[in-house]
N, CA, C and O atoms as CSV, one atom per row, in Angstrom:
chain,resi,resn,atom,element,x,y,z
A,1,MET,N,N,0.809,-1.194,0.006
A,1,MET,CA,C,0.006,0.004,0.027
A,1,MET,C,C,0.889,1.281,0.025
A,1,MET,O,O,1.881,1.378,0.747
A,2,SER,N,N,0.505,2.189,-0.766
A,2,SER,CA,C,1.262,3.447,-0.866
A,2,SER,C,C,1.226,4.236,0.380
A,2,SER,O,O,0.199,4.279,1.058
A,3,GLU,N,N,2.355,4.892,0.725
A,3,GLU,CA,C,2.404,5.743,1.940
A,3,GLU,C,C,1.396,6.901,1.831
A,3,GLU,O,O,0.805,7.302,2.834
A,4,TRP,N,N,1.200,7.440,0.608
A,4,TRP,CA,C,0.285,8.555,0.431
A,4,TRP,C,C,-1.139,8.096,0.637
A,4,TRP,O,O,-1.961,8.873,1.124
A,5,LEU,N,N,-1.463,6.870,0.288
A,5,LEU,CA,C,-2.822,6.341,0.481
A,5,LEU,C,C,-3.104,6.184,1.980
A,5,LEU,O,O,-4.211,6.470,2.439
A,6,VAL,N,N,-2.126,5.742,2.721
A,6,VAL,CA,C,-2.257,5.695,4.158
A,6,VAL,C,C,-2.446,7.025,4.785
A,6,VAL,O,O,-3.291,7.185,5.665
A,7,ILE,N,N,-1.665,8.011,4.349
A,7,ILE,CA,C,-1.836,9.360,4.925
A,7,ILE,C,C,-3.183,9.949,4.615
A,7,ILE,O,O,-3.843,10.494,5.500
A,8,VAL,N,N,-3.624,9.845,3.307
A,8,VAL,CA,C,-4.895,10.373,2.994
A,8,VAL,C,C,-6.011,9.611,3.711
A,8,VAL,O,O,-6.970,10.240,4.159
A,9,GLY,N,N,-5.932,8.348,3.833
A,9,GLY,CA,C,-6.929,7.502,4.544
A,9,GLY,C,C,-6.978,7.915,6.007
A,9,GLY,O,O,-8.060,8.088,6.570
A,10,ALA,N,N,-5.792,8.077,6.636
A,10,ALA,CA,C,-5.843,8.503,8.018
A,10,ALA,C,C,-6.486,9.887,8.207
A,10,ALA,O,O,-7.203,10.132,9.177
A,11,GLY,N,N,-6.196,10.805,7.220
A,11,GLY,CA,C,-6.805,12.173,7.297
A,11,GLY,C,C,-8.324,12.052,7.116
A,11,GLY,O,O,-9.064,12.763,7.795
A,12,VAL,N,N,-8.821,11.172,6.218
A,12,VAL,CA,C,-10.249,11.084,6.011
A,12,VAL,C,C,-10.935,10.507,7.236
A,12,VAL,O,O,-11.990,10.990,7.647
A,13,VAL,N,N,-10.338,9.473,7.823
A,13,VAL,CA,C,-10.922,8.860,9.010
A,13,VAL,C,C,-10.936,9.874,10.131
A,13,VAL,O,O,-11.952,9.992,10.816
A,14,THR,N,N,-9.882,10.600,10.352
A,14,THR,CA,C,-9.808,11.641,11.404
A,14,THR,C,C,-10.872,12.703,11.141
A,14,THR,O,O,-11.565,13.115,12.071
A,15,PHE,N,N,-11.012,13.143,9.931
A,15,PHE,CA,C,-11.973,14.175,9.576
A,15,PHE,C,C,-13.411,13.671,9.881
A,15,PHE,O,O,-14.197,14.363,10.527
A,16,LEU,N,N,-13.717,12.489,9.413
A,16,LEU,CA,C,-15.044,11.939,9.552
A,16,LEU,C,C,-15.376,11.746,11.029
A,16,LEU,O,O,-16.497,12.011,11.463
A,17,THR,N,N,-14.385,11.278,11.798
A,17,THR,CA,C,-14.630,11.101,13.222
A,17,THR,C,C,-14.909,12.438,13.948
A,17,THR,O,O,-15.816,12.523,14.775
A,18,ARG,N,N,-14.147,13.433,13.638
A,18,ARG,CA,C,-14.424,14.742,14.268
A,18,ARG,C,C,-15.690,15.454,13.677
A,18,ARG,O,O,-16.416,16.131,14.405
A,19,ALA,N,N,-15.917,15.296,12.444
A,19,ALA,CA,C,-17.052,15.915,11.810
A,19,ALA,C,C,-18.390,15.307,12.320
A,19,ALA,O,O,-19.387,16.025,12.396
A,20,SER,N,N,-18.426,14.056,12.654
A,20,SER,CA,C,-19.582,13.362,13.063
A,20,SER,C,C,-20.198,14.031,14.292
A,20,SER,O,O,-21.421,14.134,14.394
A,21,PHE,N,N,-19.341,14.494,15.241
A,21,PHE,CA,C,-19.866,15.149,16.388
A,21,PHE,C,C,-20.578,16.449,16.063
A,21,PHE,O,O,-21.544,16.818,16.731
A,22,ILE,N,N,-20.099,17.152,15.026
A,22,ILE,CA,C,-20.717,18.434,14.618
A,22,ILE,C,C,-21.939,18.221,13.775
A,22,ILE,O,O,-22.967,18.867,13.977
A,23,VAL,N,N,-21.824,17.272,12.783
A,23,VAL,CA,C,-22.917,17.108,11.852
A,23,VAL,C,C,-24.098,16.476,12.471
A,23,VAL,O,O,-25.217,16.896,12.179
A,24,PHE,N,N,-23.936,15.458,13.337
A,24,PHE,CA,C,-25.015,14.688,13.902
A,24,PHE,C,C,-25.494,15.235,15.249
A,24,PHE,O,O,-26.551,14.813,15.717
A,25,ALA,N,N,-24.796,16.117,15.870
A,25,ALA,CA,C,-25.210,16.664,17.181
A,25,ALA,C,C,-26.250,17.785,17.006
A,25,ALA,O,O,-26.203,18.588,16.074
A,26,ASP,N,N,-27.169,17.784,17.945
A,26,ASP,CA,C,-28.098,18.851,17.927
A,26,ASP,C,C,-27.608,20.011,18.773
A,26,ASP,O,O,-27.457,19.823,19.980
A,27,PRO,N,N,-27.350,21.184,18.242
A,27,PRO,CA,C,-26.768,22.236,19.028
A,27,PRO,C,C,-27.607,22.732,20.170
A,27,PRO,O,O,-27.065,23.358,21.081
A,28,HIS,N,N,-28.902,22.489,20.177
A,28,HIS,CA,C,-29.818,22.983,21.144
A,28,HIS,C,C,-29.843,22.000,22.365
A,28,HIS,O,O,-30.471,22.315,23.376
A,29,ARG,N,N,-29.194,20.859,22.283
A,29,ARG,CA,C,-29.132,19.885,23.404
A,29,ARG,C,C,-27.953,20.274,24.307
A,29,ARG,O,O,-27.967,19.924,25.487
A,30,PHE,N,N,-26.968,20.959,23.818
A,30,PHE,CA,C,-25.821,21.315,24.721
A,30,PHE,C,C,-26.324,22.314,25.717
A,30,PHE,O,O,-27.159,23.161,25.398
A,31,PRO,N,N,-25.804,22.217,26.965
A,31,PRO,CA,C,-26.138,23.200,27.959
A,31,PRO,C,C,-25.591,24.540,27.599
A,31,PRO,O,O,-24.560,24.641,26.933
A,32,HIS,N,N,-26.271,25.582,28.033
A,32,HIS,CA,C,-25.850,26.910,27.636
A,32,HIS,C,C,-24.406,27.245,28.110
A,32,HIS,O,O,-23.644,27.897,27.396
A,33,ALA,N,N,-24.046,26.770,29.361
A,33,ALA,CA,C,-22.736,27.005,29.881
A,33,ALA,C,C,-21.681,26.351,28.992
A,33,ALA,O,O,-20.594,26.902,28.816
A,34,PHE,N,N,-21.984,25.213,28.446
A,34,PHE,CA,C,-21.045,24.528,27.558
A,34,PHE,C,C,-20.829,25.272,26.242
A,34,PHE,O,O,-19.711,25.376,25.738
A,35,ARG,N,N,-21.965,25.798,25.688
A,35,ARG,CA,C,-21.833,26.552,24.480
A,35,ARG,C,C,-21.106,27.919,24.653
A,35,ARG,O,O,-20.462,28.423,23.733
A,36,VAL,N,N,-21.241,28.488,25.871
A,36,VAL,CA,C,-20.530,29.746,26.171
A,36,VAL,C,C,-18.985,29.388,26.312
A,36,VAL,O,O,-18.133,30.118,25.806
A,37,ALA,N,N,-18.665,28.265,27.001
A,37,ALA,CA,C,-17.303,27.871,27.108
A,37,ALA,C,C,-16.673,27.586,25.807
A,37,ALA,O,O,-15.498,27.898,25.611
A,38,LEU,N,N,-17.433,26.974,24.854
A,38,LEU,CA,C,-16.781,26.625,23.555
A,38,LEU,C,C,-16.382,27.937,22.761
A,38,LEU,O,O,-15.588,27.884,21.822
A,39,ALA,N,N,-16.950,29.076,23.168
A,39,ALA,CA,C,-16.601,30.328,22.461
A,39,ALA,C,C,-15.153,30.657,22.777
A,39,ALA,O,O,-14.521,31.338,21.969
A,40,PHE,N,N,-14.588,30.227,23.881
A,40,PHE,CA,C,-13.245,30.534,24.279
A,40,PHE,C,C,-12.228,29.621,23.672
A,40,PHE,O,O,-11.038,29.896,23.824
A,41,VAL,N,N,-12.588,28.561,22.999
A,41,VAL,CA,C,-11.670,27.541,22.560
A,41,VAL,C,C,-10.693,28.146,21.508
A,41,VAL,O,O,-9.486,27.946,21.641
A,42,PRO,N,N,-11.167,28.868,20.482
A,42,PRO,CA,C,-10.194,29.406,19.495
A,42,PRO,C,C,-9.063,30.321,20.106
A,42,PRO,O,O,-7.890,30.212,19.748
A,43,ALA,N,N,-9.483,31.215,21.037
A,43,ALA,CA,C,-8.487,32.000,21.686
A,43,ALA,C,C,-7.499,31.234,22.518
A,43,ALA,O,O,-6.313,31.558,22.574
A,44,ALA,N,N,-8.013,30.208,23.164
A,44,ALA,CA,C,-7.127,29.363,23.983
A,44,ALA,C,C,-6.139,28.560,23.152
A,44,ALA,O,O,-4.977,28.395,23.525
A,45,VAL,N,N,-6.620,28.068,22.026
A,45,VAL,CA,C,-5.730,27.320,21.088
A,45,VAL,C,C,-4.710,28.220,20.522
A,45,VAL,O,O,-3.531,27.866,20.502
A,46,LEU,N,N,-5.095,29.390,20.052
A,46,LEU,CA,C,-4.128,30.356,19.441
A,46,LEU,C,C,-3.064,30.757,20.523
A,46,LEU,O,O,-1.868,30.819,20.239
A,47,ALA,N,N,-3.540,31.020,21.742
A,47,ALA,CA,C,-2.523,31.329,22.763
A,47,ALA,C,C,-1.630,30.223,23.052
A,47,ALA,O,O,-0.445,30.455,23.296
A,48,ALA,N,N,-2.117,28.973,23.045
A,48,ALA,CA,C,-1.264,27.785,23.252
A,48,ALA,C,C,-0.197,27.627,22.152
A,48,ALA,O,O,0.882,27.092,22.405
A,49,ILE,N,N,-0.493,28.076,20.985
A,49,ILE,CA,C,0.459,27.976,19.913
A,49,ILE,C,C,1.395,29.138,19.874
A,49,ILE,O,O,2.569,28.934,19.562
A,50,VAL,N,N,0.982,30.326,20.161
A,50,VAL,CA,C,1.768,31.554,20.025
A,50,VAL,C,C,2.689,31.820,21.199
A,50,VAL,O,O,3.873,32.108,21.025
A,51,VAL,N,N,2.125,31.719,22.413
A,51,VAL,CA,C,2.887,32.096,23.636
A,51,VAL,C,C,4.204,31.419,23.828
A,51,VAL,O,O,5.176,32.100,24.157
A,52,PRO,N,N,4.315,30.085,23.642
A,52,PRO,CA,C,5.625,29.482,23.730
A,52,PRO,C,C,6.688,30.025,22.874
A,52,PRO,O,O,7.837,30.160,23.293
A,53,GLY,N,N,6.308,30.355,21.624
A,53,GLY,CA,C,7.219,30.945,20.619
A,53,GLY,C,C,7.663,32.331,21.059
A,53,GLY,O,O,8.792,32.717,20.754
A,54,LEU,N,N,6.848,33.088,21.751
A,54,LEU,CA,C,7.184,34.458,22.209
A,54,LEU,C,C,8.007,34.385,23.463
A,54,LEU,O,O,9.035,35.057,23.545
A,55,ALA,N,N,7.604,33.589,24.467
A,55,ALA,CA,C,8.192,33.647,25.740
A,55,ALA,C,C,9.408,32.667,25.849
A,55,ALA,O,O,10.212,32.819,26.768
A,56,MET,N,N,9.553,31.700,24.965
A,56,MET,CA,C,10.626,30.711,25.033
A,56,MET,C,C,11.288,30.564,23.708
A,56,MET,O,O,11.235,29.481,23.125
A,57,PRO,N,N,11.909,31.588,23.196
A,57,PRO,CA,C,12.434,31.545,21.764
A,57,PRO,C,C,13.626,30.555,21.631
A,57,PRO,O,O,13.878,30.069,20.529
A,58,HIS,N,N,14.345,30.254,22.697
A,58,HIS,CA,C,15.468,29.335,22.613
A,58,HIS,C,C,15.329,28.155,23.521
A,58,HIS,O,O,16.316,27.540,23.924
A,59,GLY,N,N,13.986,27.810,23.872
A,59,GLY,CA,C,13.740,26.644,24.654
A,59,GLY,C,C,13.698,26.918,26.163
A,59,GLY,O,O,13.311,26.042,26.936
A,60,ALA,N,N,14.079,28.087,26.576
A,60,ALA,CA,C,14.065,28.465,28.020
A,60,ALA,C,C,13.274,29.788,28.157
A,60,ALA,O,O,13.307,30.617,27.247
A,61,LEU,N,N,12.568,29.989,29.281
A,61,LEU,CA,C,11.750,31.081,29.493
A,61,LEU,C,C,12.618,32.393,29.458
A,61,LEU,O,O,13.591,32.510,30.203
A,62,ASP,N,N,12.264,33.319,28.627
A,62,ASP,CA,C,13.000,34.617,28.533
A,62,ASP,C,C,11.974,35.711,28.428
A,62,ASP,O,O,11.430,36.008,27.365
A,63,LEU,N,N,11.726,36.315,29.613
A,63,LEU,CA,C,10.723,37.370,29.738
A,63,LEU,C,C,11.434,38.743,29.829
A,63,LEU,O,O,10.840,39.698,30.328
A,64,SER,N,N,12.658,38.852,29.368
A,64,SER,CA,C,13.436,40.125,29.431
A,64,SER,C,C,13.061,40.997,28.301
A,64,SER,O,O,12.357,40.610,27.369
A,65,THR,N,N,13.579,42.252,28.414
A,65,THR,CA,C,13.391,43.178,27.322
A,65,THR,C,C,14.369,42.942,26.171
A,65,THR,O,O,14.283,43.610,25.140
A,66,ALA,N,N,15.301,41.995,26.339
A,66,ALA,CA,C,16.252,41.639,25.313
A,66,ALA,C,C,15.586,40.572,24.387
A,66,ALA,O,O,16.233,40.146,23.430
A,67,ASN,N,N,14.383,40.143,24.620
A,67,ASN,CA,C,13.762,39.130,23.799
A,67,ASN,C,C,12.921,39.880,22.773
A,67,ASN,O,O,11.860,40.424,23.080
A,68,PRO,N,N,13.446,39.890,21.508
A,68,PRO,CA,C,12.701,40.735,20.448
A,68,PRO,C,C,11.335,40.115,20.133
A,68,PRO,O,O,10.401,40.838,19.787
A,69,ARG,N,N,11.205,38.788,20.247
A,69,ARG,CA,C,9.910,38.165,19.918
A,69,ARG,C,C,8.813,38.618,20.915
A,69,ARG,O,O,7.661,38.833,20.540
A,70,LEU,N,N,9.205,38.751,22.158
A,70,LEU,CA,C,8.253,39.124,23.182
A,70,LEU,C,C,7.877,40.610,22.973
A,70,LEU,O,O,6.709,40.978,23.098
A,71,LEU,N,N,8.825,41.416,22.669
A,71,LEU,CA,C,8.510,42.894,22.422
A,71,LEU,C,C,7.674,43.004,21.154
A,71,LEU,O,O,6.698,43.754,21.142
A,72,ALA,N,N,8.006,42.312,20.120
A,72,ALA,CA,C,7.185,42.402,18.940
A,72,ALA,C,C,5.817,41.879,19.157
A,72,ALA,O,O,4.861,42.468,18.653
A,73,GLY,N,N,5.657,40.798,19.883
A,73,GLY,CA,C,4.340,40.229,20.218
A,73,GLY,C,C,3.473,41.159,21.002
A,73,GLY,O,O,2.257,41.209,20.820
A,74,ALA,N,N,4.151,41.951,21.941
A,74,ALA,CA,C,3.460,42.941,22.699
A,74,ALA,C,C,2.945,44.018,21.799
A,74,ALA,O,O,1.794,44.440,21.909
A,75,LEU,N,N,3.807,44.472,20.891
A,75,LEU,CA,C,3.341,45.514,19.995
A,75,LEU,C,C,2.246,45.046,19.069
A,75,LEU,O,O,1.325,45.812,18.787
A,76,ALA,N,N,2.306,43.771,18.565
A,76,ALA,CA,C,1.230,43.249,17.733
A,76,ALA,C,C,-0.102,43.209,18.521
A,76,ALA,O,O,-1.160,43.566,18.003
A,77,MET,N,N,-0.012,42.770,19.770
A,77,MET,CA,C,-1.233,42.767,20.593
A,77,MET,C,C,-1.830,44.188,20.800
A,77,MET,O,O,-3.048,44.367,20.787
A,78,ALA,N,N,-0.965,45.159,20.985
A,78,ALA,CA,C,-1.436,46.557,21.194
A,78,ALA,C,C,-2.092,47.066,19.890
A,78,ALA,O,O,-3.151,47.692,19.918
A,79,VAL,N,N,-1.444,46.782,18.765
A,79,VAL,CA,C,-1.984,47.137,17.447
A,79,VAL,C,C,-3.354,46.455,17.226
A,79,VAL,O,O,-4.324,47.091,16.813
A,80,ALA,N,N,-3.397,45.154,17.512
A,80,ALA,CA,C,-4.673,44.384,17.331
A,80,ALA,C,C,-5.758,44.968,18.234
A,80,ALA,O,O,-6.893,45.112,17.781
A,81,ALA,N,N,-5.459,45.313,19.503
A,81,ALA,CA,C,-6.420,45.902,20.347
A,81,ALA,C,C,-6.970,47.258,19.915
A,81,ALA,O,O,-8.142,47.589,20.099
A,82,ARG,N,N,-6.002,48.059,19.300
A,82,ARG,CA,C,-6.361,49.399,18.898
A,82,ARG,C,C,-7.087,49.445,17.582
A,82,ARG,O,O,-8.080,50.167,17.496
A,83,VAL,N,N,-6.675,48.727,16.532
A,83,VAL,CA,C,-7.266,48.910,15.186
A,83,VAL,C,C,-8.210,47.794,14.798
A,83,VAL,O,O,-8.971,47.945,13.842
A,84,LYS,N,N,-8.188,46.645,15.527
A,84,LYS,CA,C,-9.064,45.527,15.259
A,84,LYS,C,C,-8.897,44.974,13.806
A,84,LYS,O,O,-9.867,44.553,13.175
A,85,ASN,N,N,-7.719,44.990,13.337
A,85,ASN,CA,C,-7.395,44.502,11.958
A,85,ASN,C,C,-6.299,43.476,12.049
A,85,ASN,O,O,-5.151,43.814,12.337
A,86,PRO,N,N,-6.662,42.132,11.789
A,86,PRO,CA,C,-5.602,41.159,11.951
A,86,PRO,C,C,-4.447,41.396,11.021
A,86,PRO,O,O,-3.308,41.176,11.433
A,87,LEU,N,N,-4.661,41.844,9.752
A,87,LEU,CA,C,-3.464,42.073,8.894
A,87,LEU,C,C,-2.566,43.157,9.380
A,87,LEU,O,O,-1.348,43.032,9.256
A,88,ALA,N,N,-3.106,44.240,9.939
A,88,ALA,CA,C,-2.332,45.300,10.510
A,88,ALA,C,C,-1.509,44.780,11.695
A,88,ALA,O,O,-0.334,45.122,11.821
A,89,SER,N,N,-2.092,43.985,12.535
A,89,SER,CA,C,-1.366,43.431,13.707
A,89,SER,C,C,-0.230,42.603,13.248
A,89,SER,O,O,0.870,42.705,13.791
A,90,ILE,N,N,-0.458,41.762,12.239
A,90,ILE,CA,C,0.565,40.770,11.751
A,90,ILE,C,C,1.742,41.658,11.115
A,90,ILE,O,O,2.913,41.410,11.402
A,91,VAL,N,N,1.426,42.611,10.317
A,91,VAL,CA,C,2.405,43.401,9.681
A,91,VAL,C,C,3.194,44.255,10.762
A,91,VAL,O,O,4.417,44.376,10.686
A,92,ALA,N,N,2.495,44.803,11.706
A,92,ALA,CA,C,3.256,45.559,12.745
A,92,ALA,C,C,4.136,44.669,13.549
A,92,ALA,O,O,5.255,45.052,13.890
A,93,GLY,N,N,3.679,43.509,13.862
A,93,GLY,CA,C,4.463,42.530,14.669
A,93,GLY,C,C,5.716,42.070,13.894
A,93,GLY,O,O,6.822,42.020,14.432
A,94,MET,N,N,5.496,41.738,12.620
A,94,MET,CA,C,6.658,41.228,11.783
A,94,MET,C,C,7.600,42.359,11.586
A,94,MET,O,O,8.800,42.129,11.731
A,95,VAL,N,N,7.195,43.570,11.270
A,95,VAL,CA,C,8.131,44.648,11.055
A,95,VAL,C,C,8.903,44.951,12.342
A,95,VAL,O,O,10.115,45.162,12.294
A,96,ALA,N,N,8.231,44.974,13.468
A,96,ALA,CA,C,8.849,45.147,14.794
A,96,ALA,C,C,9.872,44.072,15.049
A,96,ALA,O,O,10.982,44.361,15.495
A,97,LEU,N,N,9.500,42.785,14.761
A,97,LEU,CA,C,10.389,41.693,15.005
A,97,LEU,C,C,11.612,41.763,14.194
A,97,LEU,O,O,12.705,41.556,14.721
A,98,TRP,N,N,11.492,42.058,12.867
A,98,TRP,CA,C,12.623,42.160,11.942
A,98,TRP,C,C,13.524,43.374,12.391
A,98,TRP,O,O,14.752,43.293,12.396
A,99,GLY,N,N,12.864,44.454,12.752
A,99,GLY,CA,C,13.686,45.610,13.211
A,99,GLY,C,C,14.455,45.380,14.407
A,99,GLY,O,O,15.616,45.781,14.482
A,100,LEU,N,N,13.817,44.681,15.469
A,100,LEU,CA,C,14.455,44.398,16.719
A,100,LEU,C,C,15.563,43.419,16.521
A,100,LEU,O,O,16.625,43.534,17.133
A,101,GLN,N,N,15.321,42.430,15.648
A,101,GLN,CA,C,16.380,41.386,15.416
A,101,GLN,C,C,17.576,41.997,14.624
A,101,GLN,O,O,18.709,41.559,14.827
A,102,SER,N,N,17.349,43.006,13.720
A,102,SER,CA,C,18.440,43.614,13.101
A,102,SER,C,C,19.223,44.541,13.991
A,102,SER,O,O,20.422,44.737,13.790
A,103,LEU,N,N,18.543,45.129,14.999
A,103,LEU,CA,C,19.283,45.955,16.006
A,103,LEU,C,C,20.093,45.099,16.891
A,103,LEU,O,O,21.168,45.511,17.327
A,104,ALA,N,N,19.608,43.862,17.197
A,104,ALA,CA,C,20.367,42.971,18.102
A,104,ALA,C,C,21.504,42.346,17.469
A,104,ALA,O,O,22.425,41.923,18.167
A,105,ALA,N,N,21.524,42.244,16.163
A,105,ALA,CA,C,22.620,41.539,15.448
A,105,ALA,C,C,23.854,42.359,15.310
A,105,ALA,O,O,24.842,41.897,14.738
């Protein structure tokens, strides 16, 4: 059996397993508190992906002002809170990161 066939098959099985809970579930059966809690899942997942890269750039916790990723991330969060535009926050964060990295080099 081809490796690609195994990979695609595993992806299809995973997708169908996860989609079945969404497709066949009645959204009105879930308790209100559960539906409210689900609203926070995307933010929690994004934080779990982003924060380690900002706070631990070399595998160890670095919360100092010498950490350009942390400073650029803080600027990106400030821009995101101010202008509410994801593209603007990404651009501001990347420009700040590149600028801080070039100053540190």
